[in-house]
C-alpha positions in Angstrom: 9.4 -17.5 3.2 8.5 -15.0 5.4 9.1 -11.4 4.1 7.9 -9.2 7.1 7.1 -9.7 10.7 5.7 -7.7 13.6 6.0 -8.5 17.4 4.7 -6.5 19.7 5.4 -3.5 17.3 4.4 0.0 18.0 5.1 3.5 17.4 5.1 6.8 19.7 4.8 10.0 18.7 6.1 12.4 22.2 4.3 10.4 25.1 1.5 9.5 23.0 1.2 5.7 21.7 0.2 5.9 17.7 0.3 2.2 17.5 0.5 -0.4 20.3 1.0 -4.7 20.2 0.9 -5.0 16.5 2.6 -8.5 15.5 1.9 -10.6 12.4 4.0 -12.5 10.3 3.4 -12.1 6.1 5.0 -14.2 3.7 6.2 -13.2 0.6 3.6 -13.5 -2.8 1.0 -11.9 -0.7 -2.1 -9.2 -0.6 -2.7 -7.7 2.8 -5.6 -5.7 3.5 -4.7 -3.2 6.3 -8.4 -1.7 7.6 -9.4 0.8 10.3 -10.9 3.9 11.1 -9.2 7.2 10.8 -6.2 7.4 13.2 -6.3 3.8 13.7 -2.3 3.7 12.8 -2.4 2.5 9.2 -0.6 5.1 7.3 2.0 5.2 10.5 2.3 1.0 9.8 3.6 1.8 6.3 6.0 5.0 7.4 7.3 2.2 10.1 7.9 -0.4 7.4 9.8 2.0 5.4 12.3 3.3 8.3 10.6 6.8 8.2 9.5 6.4 11.9 11.1 4.5 15.0 8.9 1.3 16.6 9.1 0.0 19.5 8.9 -3.5 19.5 10.6 -6.0 16.4 9.2 -5.1 12.9 11.8 -6.8 10.4 11.6 -7.0 6.8 13.9 -9.9 5.5 15.4 -10.6 9.0 16.2 -6.9 9.0 15.3 -3.8 10.7 14.5 -1.1 8.1 15.3 1.7 10.2 18.5 0.4 11.1 19.0 -1.0 7.4 17.4 1.9 5.5 18.4 0.4 2.6 15.6 -2.1 2.5 13.5 1.1 1.4 14.8 0.3 -2.0 13.1 -2.7 -2.5 9.7 -1.0 -1.4 7.5 0.7 -3.4 5.4 3.3 -2.3 2.0 5.2 -2.7 1.3 7.7 -0.1 -2.3 8.0 0.8 -2.1 11.9 -0.6 0.3 13.3 -3.3 1.0 17.3 -3.2 2.4 18.0 -6.0 1.9 21.6 -7.1 -0.3 22.4 -10.1 2.0 25.3 -11.7 5.1 22.8 -12.1 4.7 21.5 -15.7 5.3 17.6 -15.0 4.3 15.2 -17.6 3.3 11.7 -16.4 7.1 10.5 -18.0 8.4 12.7 -14.8 6.4 11.2 -12.1 7.1 7.7 -13.1 10.8 8.3 -13.6 10.9 10.0 -10.0 11.2 6.5 -8.2 13.7 5.5 -10.4 15.9 8.5 -9.8 15.7 8.2 -6.0 17.4 5.0 -6.2 20.3 6.1 -7.6 22.8 7.3 -5.5 24.9 9.3 -6.0 22.4 10.7 -8.0 22.8 10.4 -12.1 21.4 10.8 -15.1 18.6 9.1 -16.6 19.5 6.3 -18.4 17.6 3.9 -21.3 16.9 1.8 -18.9 15.0 3.5 -16.6 12.6 4.7 -19.7 12.2 1.2 -19.8 11.3 0.1 -16.5 9.2 3.7 -16.3 7.3 3.0 -19.7 7.0 -1.1 -18.7 5.2 0.2 -15.6 2.9 2.5 -17.6 2.4 -0.4 -19.4 1.3 -2.4 -16.7 -1.3 -0.4 -15.2 -2.6 0.6 -19.2 -1.5 3.9 -19.5 1.5 3.9 -21.3 0.2 6.2 -24.0 0.1 9.4 -21.3 3.7 9.3 -21.1 3.9 12.5 -22.4 0.5 13.7 -20.9 0.9 17.0 -18.5 0.1 15.1 -14.9 -2.4 17.7 -13.5 -4.8 17.1 -16.7 -5.4 13.7 -15.6 -8.6 12.2 -13.6 -8.4 11.1 -10.4 -8.3 7.4 -11.0 -5.6 8.0 -14.2 -3.2 10.3 -11.3 -3.6 7.0 -8.6 -2.6 4.6 -12.2 0.7 6.6 -12.8 1.3 6.5 -8.9 1.3 3.0 -9.0 3.4 2.8 -12.0 5.8 5.0 -10.0 5.6 2.4 -7.2 6.0 -0.4 -10.1 8.8 0.9 -11.4 11.8 0.1 -9.1 10.6 -3.7 -9.6 9.8 -3.9 -6.0 9.7 -6.5 -3.4 7.4 -5.2 -1.0 4.4 -2.7 -2.1 3.0 -0.8 0.3 -0.3 1.5 -0.6 -2.0 3.8 1.2 -5.7 4.1 0.4 -5.1 4.1 -3.5 -8.6 3.7 -4.7 -9.9 7.0 -3.6 -11.0 8.6 -6.7 -10.5 5.8 -8.7 -14.1 4.6 -10.7 -14.8 0.8 -10.4 -13.1 -0.4 -14.0 -10.1 1.4 -12.7 -10.0 -0.4 -9.8 -10.3 -3.6 -11.2 -7.6 -2.7 -13.0 -5.2 -1.8 -10.4 -6.4 -5.3 -8.5 -5.4 -7.4 -11.5 -1.8 -5.4 -11.2 -1.3 -6.6 -7.4 -2.4 -10.1 -8.2 -0.1 -10.0 -10.9 2.9 -8.9 -8.9 1.9 -11.5 -6.2 2.4 -14.3 -9.3 5.9 -12.8 -9.4 6.6 -12.7 -5.7 5.5 -9.1 -4.3 4.0 -8.3 -1.1 1.0 -5.9 -1.1 0.1 -3.7 2.0 -3.1 -2.2 1.1 -4.5 0.4 3.0 -8.8 0.0 2.5 -11.4 2.0 3.4 -13.6 -1.4 3.1 -12.8 -4.6 1.6 -15.3 -4.8 -1.4 -12.5 -4.0 -4.0 -10.0 -6.4 -2.5 -12.4 -9.4 -0.9 -11.3 -11.5 -4.1 -7.8 -11.7 -4.0 -6.8 -10.4 -0.3 -4.4 -13.2 1.7 -4.6 -11.5 4.8 -6.6 -8.8 6.5 -5.1 -6.3 9.7 -7.6 -4.8 11.5 -6.3 -1.5 13.7 -7.8 0.6 16.0 -4.4 2.1 17.5 -3.3 -1.5 18.0 -4.1 -4.7 16.2 -7.8 -5.7 17.1 -7.1 -9.2 14.7 -5.2 -10.5 11.9 -5.7 -13.3 9.4 -7.1 -14.9 6.6 -10.2 -12.8 5.7 -12.8 -15.3 6.3 -10.9 -15.9 9.9 -10.8 -11.6 10.6 -14.2 -10.3 9.0 -16.7 -11.0 11.4 -19.1 -8.5 13.4 -17.4 -9.0 16.6 -14.2 -8.1 15.5 -15.5 -5.1 13.0 -17.8 -3.6 15.9 -14.4 -3.9 17.9 -12.8 -1.7 15.7 -15.8 0.8 14.1 -17.4 0.9 17.2 -20.5 -0.1 15.7 -21.9 -2.9 13.9 -20.9 -4.0 10.6 -22.5 -6.2 8.1 -20.3 -8.6 6.6 -21.7 -10.7 3.4 -20.0 -13.7 2.5 -20.5 -14.9 -1.4 -19.1 -17.4 -3.3 -16.4 -18.2 -0.6 -15.4 -14.4 -0.3 -16.0 -12.2 2.7 -16.8 -8.6 1.9 -17.0 -6.4 5.2 -19.4 -3.7 3.9 -18.1 -0.8 5.8 -19.2 2.2 3.6 -16.7 4.1 5.3 -14.7 7.0 3.9 -12.7 8.7 5.7 -9.2 10.7 5.3 
């Protein structure tokens, strides 16, 4: 079953093309790595899938346009590139995770016992249930990222949209994060993950989408990650390492 389809999809901000000519089909139960330099349109793609910006061409999720069907957003979990939470507000971990569950209630209503149970299960999944009552602003960068992943997971989404989730994470946290994505894939979830390079996702990515204001390539990592495509994306030669049948693009790029 196809979960997400784009055909010559693009996004304009005024008269400027933020993204154009993007075409792909992604089945359910897949992990998609989205790569490209700063300003390539990666975050714009996720926002279009959420229905937050209008697009040209075709973009459908389970056959429906996310702009015309805003209710689709409730089937998605979103982790933005940067989360701006005022540190003077004494938010605890439980408050952060419960936010996503409260947002799905129309009209808004009080937190239920099942909401609390779902939030605790999401924290357990990322290995941080013991931080339920901890002040969020006291946590390390890696812990914060995992809490934000738990928030995205708490509603049981069919599609995860994760924008540079590995920022500030140490290697063990990254590996734990990837294990969660792989487990969710087994349960039918499709994940779009914006990454700097493929080192962390290489062992588990089903597809790679290369962007530079337009789509450069899309397909399995072994087909997409070659020096020609990466040179077109990054404007320079990028070494590609194949080890144990897994392709690693050694971009070494850390952009905002």
